Biopython code that builds the backbone (N, CA, C, O; Angstrom):
import numpy as np
from Bio.PDB.StructureBuilder import StructureBuilder

atoms = [
    (1, "MET", "N", (9.741, -3.903, 52.657)),
    (1, "MET", "CA", (8.266, -4.615, 52.521)),
    (1, "MET", "C", (7.497, -3.603, 53.532)),
    (1, "MET", "O", (6.502, -4.158, 53.999)),
    (2, "GLY", "N", (7.623, -2.660, 53.865)),
    (2, "GLY", "CA", (6.747, -1.438, 54.738)),
    (2, "GLY", "C", (6.597, -0.503, 54.027)),
    (2, "GLY", "O", (6.357, 0.506, 54.688)),
    (3, "SER", "N", (6.628, -0.279, 52.611)),
    (3, "SER", "CA", (6.518, 0.403, 51.849)),
    (3, "SER", "C", (5.346, 0.878, 51.239)),
    (3, "SER", "O", (4.914, 0.016, 50.474)),
    (4, "ASP", "N", (4.731, 1.771, 51.256)),
    (4, "ASP", "CA", (3.025, 2.274, 50.963)),
    (4, "ASP", "C", (3.149, 2.751, 49.161)),
    (4, "ASP", "O", (2.108, 3.285, 48.777)),
    (5, "GLU", "N", (3.923, 2.663, 48.389)),
    (5, "GLU", "CA", (3.993, 3.337, 47.218)),
    (5, "GLU", "C", (4.211, 2.285, 46.574)),
    (5, "GLU", "O", (5.182, 1.548, 46.743)),
    (6, "PRO", "N", (2.899, 2.057, 45.407)),
    (6, "PRO", "CA", (2.439, 1.424, 44.545)),
    (6, "PRO", "C", (3.814, 0.492, 43.798)),
    (6, "PRO", "O", (4.838, 1.157, 43.637)),
    (7, "ALA", "N", (3.860, -0.877, 43.383)),
    (7, "ALA", "CA", (4.640, -1.280, 42.584)),
    (7, "ALA", "C", (4.939, -0.426, 40.989)),
    (7, "ALA", "O", (3.911, -0.291, 40.326)),
    (8, "THR", "N", (5.792, -0.054, 40.569)),
    (8, "THR", "CA", (5.621, 0.321, 39.527)),
    (8, "THR", "C", (5.829, -0.820, 38.030)),
    (8, "THR", "O", (6.888, -1.448, 38.007)),
    (9, "GLU", "N", (5.095, -0.985, 37.165)),
    (9, "GLU", "CA", (4.983, -2.083, 36.026)),
    (9, "GLU", "C", (6.050, -2.113, 35.266)),
    (9, "GLU", "O", (6.206, -1.149, 34.516)),
    (10, "ILE", "N", (6.691, -2.807, 35.254)),
    (10, "ILE", "CA", (7.648, -2.550, 33.703)),
    (10, "ILE", "C", (6.912, -3.411, 32.952)),
    (10, "ILE", "O", (6.228, -4.309, 33.443)),
    (11, "PRO", "N", (7.053, -3.100, 31.324)),
    (11, "PRO", "CA", (6.523, -4.311, 30.500)),
    (11, "PRO", "C", (7.628, -5.006, 29.933)),
    (11, "PRO", "O", (8.841, -4.929, 30.127)),
    (12, "CYS", "N", (6.849, -5.772, 29.110)),
    (12, "CYS", "CA", (7.829, -7.018, 29.123)),
    (12, "CYS", "C", (8.679, -6.682, 27.815)),
    (12, "CYS", "O", (9.735, -7.290, 27.640)),
    (13, "CYS", "N", (8.299, -5.842, 27.002)),
    (13, "CYS", "CA", (8.809, -5.448, 25.360)),
    (13, "CYS", "C", (8.196, -4.099, 25.690)),
    (13, "CYS", "O", (7.423, -3.722, 26.571)),
    (14, "GLU", "N", (8.936, -3.379, 24.464)),
    (14, "GLU", "CA", (8.466, -2.603, 23.759)),
    (14, "GLU", "C", (7.235, -2.338, 22.865)),
    (14, "GLU", "O", (6.742, -3.356, 22.381)),
    (15, "PRO", "N", (6.867, -1.607, 22.670)),
    (15, "PRO", "CA", (5.255, -1.676, 21.890)),
    (15, "PRO", "C", (5.910, -1.807, 20.557)),
    (15, "PRO", "O", (7.028, -1.492, 20.150)),
    (16, "ILE", "N", (4.862, -2.372, 19.994)),
    (16, "ILE", "CA", (5.234, -2.741, 18.262)),
    (16, "ILE", "C", (4.834, -1.502, 17.510)),
    (16, "ILE", "O", (5.067, -1.336, 16.313)),
    (17, "ALA", "N", (4.304, -0.768, 18.178)),
    (17, "ALA", "CA", (3.399, 0.263, 16.680)),
    (17, "ALA", "C", (3.372, 2.052, 17.923)),
    (17, "ALA", "O", (3.277, 1.969, 19.147)),
    (18, "GLN", "N", (3.426, 2.734, 17.541)),
    (18, "GLN", "CA", (3.722, 4.056, 18.179)),
    (18, "GLN", "C", (2.260, 3.795, 18.719)),
    (18, "GLN", "O", (1.986, 3.428, 19.861)),
    (19, "HIS", "N", (1.311, 4.067, 17.626)),
    (19, "HIS", "CA", (-0.243, 3.940, 18.374)),
    (19, "HIS", "C", (-1.275, 3.084, 17.614)),
    (19, "HIS", "O", (-1.330, 3.087, 16.384)),
    (20, "ALA", "N", (-2.029, 2.406, 18.339)),
    (20, "ALA", "CA", (-2.833, 1.972, 17.713)),
    (20, "ALA", "C", (-3.524, 2.149, 16.590)),
    (20, "ALA", "O", (-3.776, 3.317, 16.294)),
    (21, "LEU", "N", (-3.970, 1.135, 15.746)),
    (21, "LEU", "CA", (-4.836, 1.443, 14.398)),
    (21, "LEU", "C", (-6.564, 1.598, 15.070)),
    (21, "LEU", "O", (-7.139, 0.916, 15.919)),
    (22, "ASP", "N", (-7.158, 3.119, 14.049)),
    (22, "ASP", "CA", (-8.306, 2.984, 14.790)),
    (22, "ASP", "C", (-9.311, 1.916, 14.284)),
    (22, "ASP", "O", (-8.740, 0.961, 13.757)),
    (23, "GLU", "N", (-10.925, 1.822, 14.317)),
    (23, "GLU", "CA", (-11.774, 0.812, 13.155)),
    (23, "GLU", "C", (-11.490, 1.364, 11.966)),
    (23, "GLU", "O", (-11.056, 0.702, 11.024)),
    (24, "ALA", "N", (-11.712, 2.602, 11.922)),
    (24, "ALA", "CA", (-11.664, 3.435, 10.221)),
    (24, "ALA", "C", (-10.418, 3.156, 10.014)),
    (24, "ALA", "O", (-10.476, 2.310, 9.121)),
    (25, "ASP", "N", (-9.124, 3.354, 10.312)),
    (25, "ASP", "CA", (-7.695, 3.414, 9.704)),
    (25, "ASP", "C", (-7.530, 1.745, 9.299)),
    (25, "ASP", "O", (-6.982, 1.364, 8.265)),
    (26, "ALA", "N", (-8.077, 0.906, 10.258)),
    (26, "ALA", "CA", (-8.032, -0.464, 10.329)),
    (26, "ALA", "C", (-8.788, -0.798, 9.348)),
    (26, "ALA", "O", (-8.360, -1.834, 8.838)),
    (27, "THR", "N", (-9.899, -0.331, 8.741)),
    (27, "THR", "CA", (-10.580, -0.992, 7.908)),
    (27, "THR", "C", (-10.126, -0.536, 6.463)),
    (27, "THR", "O", (-10.159, -1.310, 5.507)),
    (28, "ASP", "N", (-9.744, 0.640, 6.382)),
    (28, "ASP", "CA", (-9.095, 1.311, 5.201)),
    (28, "ASP", "C", (-7.723, 1.045, 4.586)),
    (28, "ASP", "O", (-7.454, 1.036, 3.385)),
    (29, "LEU", "N", (-6.740, 0.787, 5.821)),
    (29, "LEU", "CA", (-5.455, -0.193, 5.614)),
    (29, "LEU", "C", (-6.016, -1.740, 5.630)),
    (29, "LEU", "O", (-4.949, -2.196, 6.039)),
    (30, "ALA", "N", (-6.485, -2.396, 5.562)),
    (30, "ALA", "CA", (-7.142, -3.525, 4.990)),
    (30, "ALA", "C", (-7.764, -3.903, 3.427)),
    (30, "ALA", "O", (-7.838, -4.779, 2.564)),
    (31, "ARG", "N", (-8.105, -2.657, 3.757)),
    (31, "ARG", "CA", (-8.460, -2.821, 1.711)),
    (31, "ARG", "C", (-7.731, -2.698, 1.274)),
    (31, "ARG", "O", (-7.756, -3.356, 0.233)),
    (32, "VAL", "N", (-6.194, -1.737, 1.486)),
    (32, "VAL", "CA", (-5.366, -1.421, 0.855)),
    (32, "VAL", "C", (-4.348, -2.787, 0.553)),
    (32, "VAL", "O", (-3.786, -3.181, -0.468)),
    (33, "PHE", "N", (-4.417, -3.418, 2.288)),
    (33, "PHE", "CA", (-3.596, -4.918, 1.898)),
    (33, "PHE", "C", (-4.528, -5.612, 1.263)),
    (33, "PHE", "O", (-3.741, -6.490, 0.909)),
    (34, "ALA", "N", (-5.615, -5.991, 0.784)),
    (34, "ALA", "CA", (-6.081, -6.922, 0.351)),
    (34, "ALA", "C", (-5.831, -6.519, -1.538)),
    (34, "ALA", "O", (-5.717, -7.313, -2.473)),
    (35, "ALA", "N", (-5.816, -5.120, -1.546)),
    (35, "ALA", "CA", (-5.484, -5.256, -3.401)),
    (35, "ALA", "C", (-4.032, -5.621, -3.528)),
    (35, "ALA", "O", (-3.539, -6.141, -4.530)),
    (36, "LEU", "N", (-3.298, -5.258, -2.269)),
    (36, "LEU", "CA", (-1.769, -6.066, -2.107)),
    (36, "LEU", "C", (-2.050, -7.179, -2.486)),
    (36, "LEU", "O", (-1.170, -7.523, -3.275)),
    (37, "ALA", "N", (-2.814, -7.975, -2.367)),
    (37, "ALA", "CA", (-2.587, -9.831, -1.578)),
    (37, "ALA", "C", (-2.081, -10.621, -2.654)),
    (37, "ALA", "O", (-1.793, -11.817, -2.608)),
    (38, "ASP", "N", (-2.000, -9.837, -3.632)),
    (38, "ASP", "CA", (-1.952, -10.882, -4.992)),
    (38, "ASP", "C", (-0.341, -10.496, -5.864)),
    (38, "ASP", "O", (0.141, -9.400, -5.579)),
    (39, "PRO", "N", (0.288, -11.211, -6.687)),
    (39, "PRO", "CA", (1.244, -10.896, -6.942)),
    (39, "PRO", "C", (1.345, -10.278, -8.138)),
    (39, "PRO", "O", (2.337, -9.725, -8.614)),
    (40, "ALA", "N", (0.595, -10.362, -8.457)),
    (40, "ALA", "CA", (0.593, -9.467, -9.905)),
    (40, "ALA", "C", (0.270, -8.425, -9.918)),
    (40, "ALA", "O", (0.484, -7.756, -10.929)),
    (41, "ARG", "N", (-0.514, -7.742, -8.557)),
    (41, "ARG", "CA", (-1.191, -6.580, -8.446)),
    (41, "ARG", "C", (0.120, -5.820, -7.460)),
    (41, "ARG", "O", (0.134, -4.591, -7.396)),
    (42, "LEU", "N", (1.090, -6.559, -6.787)),
    (42, "LEU", "CA", (2.397, -5.969, -6.242)),
    (42, "LEU", "C", (3.488, -5.693, -7.207)),
    (42, "LEU", "O", (4.398, -4.900, -6.970)),
    (43, "ARG", "N", (3.368, -6.366, -8.293)),
    (43, "ARG", "CA", (4.123, -6.068, -9.775)),
    (43, "ARG", "C", (3.804, -5.171, -10.544)),
    (43, "ARG", "O", (4.578, -4.272, -10.874)),
    (44, "ILE", "N", (2.613, -5.279, -10.946)),
    (44, "ILE", "CA", (1.978, -3.839, -11.129)),
    (44, "ILE", "C", (2.034, -2.369, -10.828)),
    (44, "ILE", "O", (1.941, -1.396, -11.576)),
    (45, "LEU", "N", (2.215, -2.472, -9.492)),
    (45, "LEU", "CA", (2.159, -0.947, -8.659)),
    (45, "LEU", "C", (3.551, -0.612, -8.799)),
    (45, "LEU", "O", (3.998, 0.484, -9.138)),
    (46, "SER", "N", (4.409, -1.995, -8.413)),
    (46, "SER", "CA", (6.016, -1.550, -8.809)),
    (46, "SER", "C", (6.399, -1.091, -9.595)),
    (46, "SER", "O", (7.351, -0.328, -9.430)),
    (47, "ILE", "N", (5.879, -1.305, -10.821)),
    (47, "ILE", "CA", (6.519, -0.632, -12.722)),
    (47, "ILE", "C", (5.589, 0.838, -12.564)),
    (47, "ILE", "O", (6.019, 1.991, -12.517)),
    (48, "ILE", "N", (4.774, 0.559, -12.529)),
    (48, "ILE", "CA", (3.725, 2.101, -11.879)),
    (48, "ILE", "C", (4.629, 2.842, -11.324)),
    (48, "ILE", "O", (5.453, 3.443, -12.013)),
    (49, "ALA", "N", (4.610, 2.907, -10.039)),
    (49, "ALA", "CA", (5.327, 3.735, -9.165)),
    (49, "ALA", "C", (7.011, 3.948, -9.597)),
    (49, "ALA", "O", (7.647, 4.939, -9.237)),
    (50, "SER", "N", (7.518, 2.980, -10.320)),
    (50, "SER", "CA", (9.273, 3.371, -10.466)),
    (50, "SER", "C", (9.166, 4.114, -11.940)),
    (50, "SER", "O", (10.151, 4.028, -12.673)),
    (51, "GLN", "N", (7.853, 4.934, -12.459)),
    (51, "GLN", "CA", (7.709, 5.703, -13.874)),
    (51, "GLN", "C", (6.917, 6.823, -13.443)),
    (51, "GLN", "O", (6.129, 6.797, -12.497)),
    (52, "ASP", "N", (7.199, 7.949, -14.289)),
    (52, "ASP", "CA", (5.991, 8.822, -13.768)),
    (52, "ASP", "C", (4.691, 8.415, -14.062)),
    (52, "ASP", "O", (3.848, 8.396, -13.166)),
    (53, "GLU", "N", (4.397, 8.055, -15.312)),
    (53, "GLU", "CA", (3.242, 6.657, -15.736)),
    (53, "GLU", "C", (3.421, 6.648, -16.492)),
    (53, "GLU", "O", (4.203, 7.340, -17.143)),
    (54, "THR", "N", (2.544, 5.569, -16.855)),
    (54, "THR", "CA", (2.247, 3.681, -17.431)),
    (54, "THR", "C", (1.482, 3.504, -18.149)),
    (54, "THR", "O", (0.384, 3.400, -17.601)),
    (55, "CYS", "N", (1.441, 3.346, -19.752)),
    (55, "CYS", "CA", (0.567, 2.679, -20.323)),
    (55, "CYS", "C", (0.345, 1.292, -19.628)),
    (55, "CYS", "O", (1.148, 0.561, -19.050)),
    (56, "SER", "N", (-1.115, 1.146, -19.888)),
    (56, "SER", "CA", (-1.262, -0.468, -19.436)),
    (56, "SER", "C", (-0.907, -1.136, -20.347)),
    (56, "SER", "O", (-0.712, -2.327, -20.106)),
    (57, "CYS", "N", (-0.668, -0.587, -21.866)),
    (57, "CYS", "CA", (0.199, -1.794, -22.815)),
    (57, "CYS", "C", (0.746, -1.972, -22.301)),
    (57, "CYS", "O", (0.638, -3.089, -21.796)),
    (58, "ASN", "N", (1.927, -1.094, -21.858)),
    (58, "ASN", "CA", (2.970, -1.596, -21.049)),
    (58, "ASN", "C", (3.514, -2.304, -20.173)),
    (58, "ASN", "O", (4.640, -2.482, -19.708)),
    (59, "LEU", "N", (2.365, -2.719, -20.023)),
    (59, "LEU", "CA", (2.547, -3.932, -18.458)),
    (59, "LEU", "C", (2.244, -5.596, -19.158)),
    (59, "LEU", "O", (2.830, -6.513, -18.584)),
    (60, "GLU", "N", (1.474, -5.907, -20.199)),
    (60, "GLU", "CA", (1.021, -6.960, -20.490)),
    (60, "GLU", "C", (2.642, -7.515, -20.865)),
    (60, "GLU", "O", (2.826, -8.637, -20.392)),
    (61, "GLY", "N", (3.818, -6.974, -21.596)),
    (61, "GLY", "CA", (5.245, -8.003, -21.491)),
    (61, "GLY", "C", (5.889, -8.447, -20.129)),
    (61, "GLY", "O", (6.388, -9.505, -19.747)),
    (62, "PRO", "N", (5.681, -7.232, -19.554)),
    (62, "PRO", "CA", (6.588, -8.038, -18.096)),
    (62, "PRO", "C", (5.332, -8.948, -17.270)),
    (62, "PRO", "O", (5.626, -10.088, -16.910)),
    (63, "LEU", "N", (4.548, -8.648, -17.109)),
    (63, "LEU", "CA", (3.607, -9.255, -16.483)),
    (63, "LEU", "C", (3.502, -10.994, -17.134)),
    (63, "LEU", "O", (3.655, -11.984, -16.419)),
    (64, "GLY", "N", (3.249, -11.028, -18.424)),
    (64, "GLY", "CA", (2.627, -11.943, -19.379)),
    (64, "GLY", "C", (1.344, -12.051, -19.032)),
    (64, "GLY", "O", (1.024, -13.167, -18.622)),
    (65, "LYS", "N", (0.335, -11.067, -19.077)),
    (65, "LYS", "CA", (-1.100, -11.183, -18.803)),
    (65, "LYS", "C", (-1.848, -10.584, -19.573)),
    (65, "LYS", "O", (-1.807, -9.359, -19.453)),
    (66, "SER", "N", (-2.568, -11.007, -20.379)),
    (66, "SER", "CA", (-3.718, -10.370, -20.858)),
    (66, "SER", "C", (-4.259, -8.933, -20.595)),
    (66, "SER", "O", (-4.580, -8.373, -19.547)),
    (67, "GLN", "N", (-4.253, -8.578, -21.717)),
    (67, "GLN", "CA", (-5.087, -7.018, -21.452)),
    (67, "GLN", "C", (-6.207, -7.206, -20.679)),
    (67, "GLN", "O", (-6.205, -6.487, -19.680)),
    (68, "PRO", "N", (-7.135, -7.900, -20.791)),
    (68, "PRO", "CA", (-8.435, -8.085, -19.534)),
    (68, "PRO", "C", (-7.647, -8.051, -17.847)),
    (68, "PRO", "O", (-7.793, -7.278, -16.900)),
    (69, "THR", "N", (-6.922, -9.082, -18.015)),
    (69, "THR", "CA", (-6.520, -9.509, -16.503)),
    (69, "THR", "C", (-5.820, -8.380, -16.354)),
    (69, "THR", "O", (-5.992, -7.948, -15.214)),
    (70, "ILE", "N", (-4.998, -7.605, -17.088)),
    (70, "ILE", "CA", (-4.539, -6.187, -16.360)),
    (70, "ILE", "C", (-5.546, -5.213, -16.129)),
    (70, "ILE", "O", (-5.628, -4.801, -14.971)),
    (71, "SER", "N", (-6.188, -4.837, -16.820)),
    (71, "SER", "CA", (-7.625, -4.326, -16.686)),
    (71, "SER", "C", (-8.148, -4.964, -15.184)),
    (71, "SER", "O", (-8.581, -4.077, -14.449)),
    (72, "HIS", "N", (-8.176, -5.904, -14.783)),
    (72, "HIS", "CA", (-9.405, -6.413, -13.603)),
    (72, "HIS", "C", (-8.197, -5.818, -12.396)),
    (72, "HIS", "O", (-8.567, -5.194, -11.401)),
    (73, "HIS", "N", (-6.746, -6.125, -12.673)),
    (73, "HIS", "CA", (-5.955, -5.994, -11.409)),
    (73, "HIS", "C", (-5.903, -4.115, -11.705)),
    (73, "HIS", "O", (-6.508, -3.277, -11.037)),
    (74, "THR", "N", (-5.495, -3.998, -12.240)),
    (74, "THR", "CA", (-5.567, -2.110, -12.173)),
    (74, "THR", "C", (-6.300, -1.548, -11.629)),
    (74, "THR", "O", (-5.941, -0.676, -10.838)),
    (75, "ALA", "N", (-7.975, -1.916, -11.910)),
    (75, "ALA", "CA", (-9.350, -1.541, -11.361)),
    (75, "ALA", "C", (-9.549, -1.953, -9.615)),
    (75, "ALA", "O", (-10.192, -1.461, -8.687)),
    (76, "LYS", "N", (-8.764, -2.941, -9.749)),
    (76, "LYS", "CA", (-8.387, -3.246, -8.159)),
    (76, "LYS", "C", (-7.312, -1.919, -7.297)),
    (76, "LYS", "O", (-7.623, -1.058, -6.474)),
    (77, "LEU", "N", (-6.522, -2.126, -7.681)),
    (77, "LEU", "CA", (-5.794, -1.278, -7.046)),
    (77, "LEU", "C", (-6.237, 0.693, -6.968)),
    (77, "LEU", "O", (-6.097, 1.555, -6.100)),
    (78, "ALA", "N", (-6.699, 0.679, -8.131)),
    (78, "ALA", "CA", (-6.978, 2.196, -8.532)),
    (78, "ALA", "C", (-8.598, 2.071, -7.312)),
    (78, "ALA", "O", (-9.117, 3.069, -6.814)),
    (79, "ALA", "N", (-9.099, 0.622, -7.081)),
    (79, "ALA", "CA", (-10.056, 0.865, -6.136)),
    (79, "ALA", "C", (-9.757, 1.555, -4.444)),
    (79, "ALA", "O", (-10.398, 2.318, -3.722)),
    (80, "ALA", "N", (-8.645, 0.935, -4.331)),
    (80, "ALA", "CA", (-7.727, 0.594, -2.979)),
    (80, "ALA", "C", (-6.855, 2.556, -2.991)),
    (80, "ALA", "O", (-6.037, 3.107, -2.255)),
    (81, "GLY", "N", (-7.523, 2.931, -4.069)),
    (81, "GLY", "CA", (-6.442, 3.959, -4.176)),
    (81, "GLY", "C", (-5.199, 4.749, -4.255)),
    (81, "GLY", "O", (-4.952, 5.950, -4.144)),
    (82, "LEU", "N", (-4.450, 3.622, -4.497)),
    (82, "LEU", "CA", (-3.053, 3.454, -4.937)),
    (82, "LEU", "C", (-2.545, 4.087, -6.204)),
    (82, "LEU", "O", (-1.506, 4.742, -6.122)),
    (83, "ILE", "N", (-3.061, 3.988, -7.195)),
    (83, "ILE", "CA", (-2.734, 4.590, -8.426)),
    (83, "ILE", "C", (-4.391, 4.900, -8.785)),
    (83, "ILE", "O", (-5.373, 4.532, -8.140)),
    (84, "VAL", "N", (-4.324, 5.914, -10.369)),
    (84, "VAL", "CA", (-5.074, 6.723, -10.953)),
    (84, "VAL", "C", (-4.684, 6.926, -12.284)),
    (84, "VAL", "O", (-3.545, 7.300, -12.563)),
    (85, "GLY", "N", (-5.830, 6.633, -13.404)),
    (85, "GLY", "CA", (-5.671, 6.761, -14.254)),
    (85, "GLY", "C", (-6.220, 7.696, -14.868)),
    (85, "GLY", "O", (-6.981, 8.416, -14.221)),
    (86, "GLU", "N", (-5.954, 8.026, -16.608)),
    (86, "GLU", "CA", (-6.448, 8.693, -17.396)),
    (86, "GLU", "C", (-6.755, 8.147, -18.651)),
    (86, "GLU", "O", (-5.727, 7.768, -19.213)),
    (87, "ARG", "N", (-7.700, 7.973, -19.260)),
    (87, "ARG", "CA", (-7.833, 7.479, -20.523)),
    (87, "ARG", "C", (-7.351, 8.459, -21.685)),
    (87, "ARG", "O", (-7.453, 9.685, -21.641)),
    (88, "ARG", "N", (-6.903, 7.844, -22.549)),
    (88, "ARG", "CA", (-6.167, 8.228, -23.633)),
    (88, "ARG", "C", (-6.500, 7.230, -24.836)),
    (88, "ARG", "O", (-6.060, 6.088, -24.969)),
    (89, "GLY", "N", (-7.400, 7.934, -25.708)),
    (89, "GLY", "CA", (-7.576, 7.322, -26.785)),
    (89, "GLY", "C", (-7.890, 6.056, -26.251)),
    (89, "GLY", "O", (-8.632, 6.110, -25.270)),
    (90, "ARG", "N", (-7.417, 4.543, -26.740)),
    (90, "ARG", "CA", (-8.083, 2.956, -25.973)),
    (90, "ARG", "C", (-7.154, 2.735, -25.337)),
    (90, "ARG", "O", (-6.793, 1.610, -25.682)),
    (91, "TRP", "N", (-6.577, 3.062, -24.677)),
    (91, "TRP", "CA", (-5.381, 2.976, -23.277)),
    (91, "TRP", "C", (-5.740, 3.912, -22.228)),
    (91, "TRP", "O", (-6.106, 5.086, -22.273)),
    (92, "MET", "N", (-5.491, 2.878, -21.008)),
    (92, "MET", "CA", (-5.613, 3.781, -19.748)),
    (92, "MET", "C", (-3.877, 4.065, -19.448)),
    (92, "MET", "O", (-2.984, 3.234, -19.609)),
    (93, "TRP", "N", (-3.736, 5.376, -19.009)),
    (93, "TRP", "CA", (-2.215, 5.566, -18.734)),
    (93, "TRP", "C", (-2.586, 5.616, -16.788)),
    (93, "TRP", "O", (-3.727, 5.817, -16.374)),
    (94, "TRP", "N", (-1.608, 5.434, -16.025)),
    (94, "TRP", "CA", (-1.548, 4.710, -14.580)),
    (94, "TRP", "C", (-0.699, 5.470, -14.173)),
    (94, "TRP", "O", (0.488, 5.367, -14.485)),
    (95, "ARG", "N", (-1.111, 6.253, -13.502)),
    (95, "ARG", "CA", (0.346, 6.867, -11.711)),
    (95, "ARG", "C", (0.268, 6.812, -11.053)),
    (95, "ARG", "O", (-0.778, 7.316, -10.644)),
    (96, "ALA", "N", (1.003, 6.290, -10.195)),
    (96, "ALA", "CA", (0.801, 5.904, -8.513)),
    (96, "ALA", "C", (0.530, 7.503, -7.616)),
    (96, "ALA", "O", (1.088, 8.594, -7.729)),
    (97, "VAL", "N", (-0.676, 6.978, -6.648)),
    (97, "VAL", "CA", (-0.742, 8.720, -5.574)),
    (97, "VAL", "C", (0.123, 8.014, -4.630)),
    (97, "VAL", "O", (0.001, 6.856, -4.231)),
    (98, "PRO", "N", (1.076, 8.938, -4.311)),
    (98, "PRO", "CA", (2.153, 9.403, -3.639)),
    (98, "PRO", "C", (2.075, 8.893, -1.983)),
    (98, "PRO", "O", (2.676, 8.137, -1.220)),
    (99, "GLU", "N", (0.820, 9.921, -1.978)),
    (99, "GLU", "CA", (0.123, 10.309, -0.559)),
    (99, "GLU", "C", (-0.224, 8.895, -0.031)),
    (99, "GLU", "O", (-0.001, 8.779, 1.174)),
    (100, "GLN", "N", (-0.730, 7.761, -0.659)),
    (100, "GLN", "CA", (-1.712, 6.775, -0.517)),
    (100, "GLN", "C", (-0.426, 5.586, -0.159)),
    (100, "GLN", "O", (-0.573, 4.655, 0.634)),
    (101, "ILE", "N", (0.928, 5.894, -0.999)),
    (101, "ILE", "CA", (2.181, 5.185, -0.690)),
    (101, "ILE", "C", (2.695, 5.553, 0.750)),
    (101, "ILE", "O", (2.869, 4.802, 1.710)),
    (102, "ALA", "N", (2.894, 6.933, 0.642)),
    (102, "ALA", "CA", (3.586, 7.125, 1.443)),
    (102, "ALA", "C", (2.802, 6.815, 3.047)),
    (102, "ALA", "O", (3.497, 6.667, 4.052)),
    (103, "ALA", "N", (1.581, 6.763, 3.082)),
    (103, "ALA", "CA", (0.611, 6.629, 4.034)),
    (103, "ALA", "C", (0.570, 4.867, 4.132)),
    (103, "ALA", "O", (0.189, 4.309, 5.161)),
    (104, "LEU", "N", (0.900, 4.305, 3.229)),
    (104, "LEU", "CA", (1.373, 2.606, 3.529)),
    (104, "LEU", "C", (2.472, 2.482, 4.038)),
    (104, "LEU", "O", (2.576, 1.546, 4.831)),
    (105, "ARG", "N", (3.271, 3.047, 3.881)),
    (105, "ARG", "CA", (4.753, 2.752, 4.117)),
    (105, "ARG", "C", (4.729, 3.336, 5.983)),
    (105, "ARG", "O", (5.112, 2.646, 6.928)),
    (106, "ALA", "N", (4.112, 4.902, 6.079)),
    (106, "ALA", "CA", (3.596, 4.979, 7.430)),
    (106, "ALA", "C", (3.279, 3.729, 8.248)),
    (106, "ALA", "O", (3.955, 3.454, 9.239)),
    (107, "SER", "N", (2.400, 3.077, 7.900)),
    (107, "SER", "CA", (1.378, 2.107, 8.298)),
    (107, "SER", "C", (2.435, 1.640, 8.959)),
    (107, "SER", "O", (2.714, 2.106, 10.064)),
    (108, "LEU", "N", (3.150, 0.692, 8.406)),
    (108, "LEU", "CA", (4.256, -0.648, 7.988)),
    (108, "LEU", "C", (5.597, 0.204, 9.032)),
    (108, "LEU", "O", (6.740, -0.239, 8.923)),
    (109, "GLY", "N", (5.410, 1.060, 9.719)),
    (109, "GLY", "CA", (6.683, 1.987, 10.461)),
    (109, "GLY", "C", (7.731, 2.123, 9.323)),
    (109, "GLY", "O", (8.896, 2.060, 9.715)),
    (110, "GLY", "N", (7.551, 2.291, 8.032)),
    (110, "GLY", "CA", (8.942, 2.702, 7.178)),
    (110, "GLY", "C", (8.740, 3.596, 6.995)),
    (110, "GLY", "O", (8.274, 3.603, 5.856)),
    (111, "GLY", "N", (8.767, 5.041, 7.571)),
    (111, "GLY", "CA", (8.546, 6.537, 7.580)),
    (111, "GLY", "C", (9.820, 6.985, 6.683)),
    (111, "GLY", "O", (10.717, 6.336, 6.144)),
    (112, "GLU", "N", (9.599, 8.010, 6.734)),
    (112, "GLU", "CA", (10.779, 8.602, 5.997)),
    (112, "GLU", "C", (12.314, 8.387, 6.455)),
    (112, "GLU", "O", (12.564, 8.535, 7.651)),
    (113, "GLY", "N", (13.546, 7.981, 5.395)),
    (113, "GLY", "CA", (14.637, 7.727, 6.233)),
    (113, "GLY", "C", (14.533, 6.512, 6.507)),
    (113, "GLY", "O", (15.608, 5.958, 6.740)),
    (114, "SER", "N", (13.468, 5.778, 6.576)),
    (114, "SER", "CA", (13.595, 4.098, 6.527)),
    (114, "SER", "C", (14.801, 3.739, 5.576)),
    (114, "SER", "O", (15.759, 3.201, 6.132)),
    (115, "GLY", "N", (14.877, 3.942, 4.349)),
    (115, "GLY", "CA", (15.609, 3.489, 3.724)),
    (115, "GLY", "C", (15.234, 2.269, 2.739)),
    (115, "GLY", "O", (16.074, 1.612, 2.123)),
    (116, "ARG", "N", (13.635, 2.042, 2.682)),
    (116, "ARG", "CA", (12.961, 1.406, 2.059)),
    (116, "ARG", "C", (12.206, 2.630, 1.599)),
    (116, "ARG", "O", (11.259, 2.515, 0.820)),
]
sb = StructureBuilder()
sb.init_structure("model")
sb.init_model(0)
sb.init_chain("A")
sb.init_seg("    ")
for serial, (resi, resn, name, xyz) in enumerate(atoms, 1):
    if name == "N":
        sb.init_residue(resn, " ", resi, " ")
    sb.init_atom(name, np.array(xyz, "f"), 0.0, 1.0, " ", f" {name:<3s}", serial, name[0])
structure = sb.get_structure()
C-alpha cells in the first residue's frame, strides 16, 4: 500500500500484428484485397501463380468464363500489381508478381516459413 512505484499495466492479450499499418500501406493493401474480393479473380491468380506464365486462352476452360470476362478480371489483377502481362499476337501472357505476392503474404502474417 505504501509503494510509490507506478502500477505496471498488463495487456489483456498479445498484439495481433507486429506493427500497425500506416494510412498509405492500408490504402495499397485495401486496393489489393478489393482486386481479390472476387472468386474468379482468386482462381485466375492461383492459376497464373502456379506457372511461370499463362496465356489468357488457357484461362477460359478452367474458369468457364468468356474471354471478355477474363480480360476484365485480369485487368483488375494487373491494376492491383498482382500480375503483369505481355501481348503476343492476339493473346496476353500473364505472370504473377512475386514481390507483390510476398508482400500480401507478409501482410497476412504468413512470412517465409509459414507453410502457406
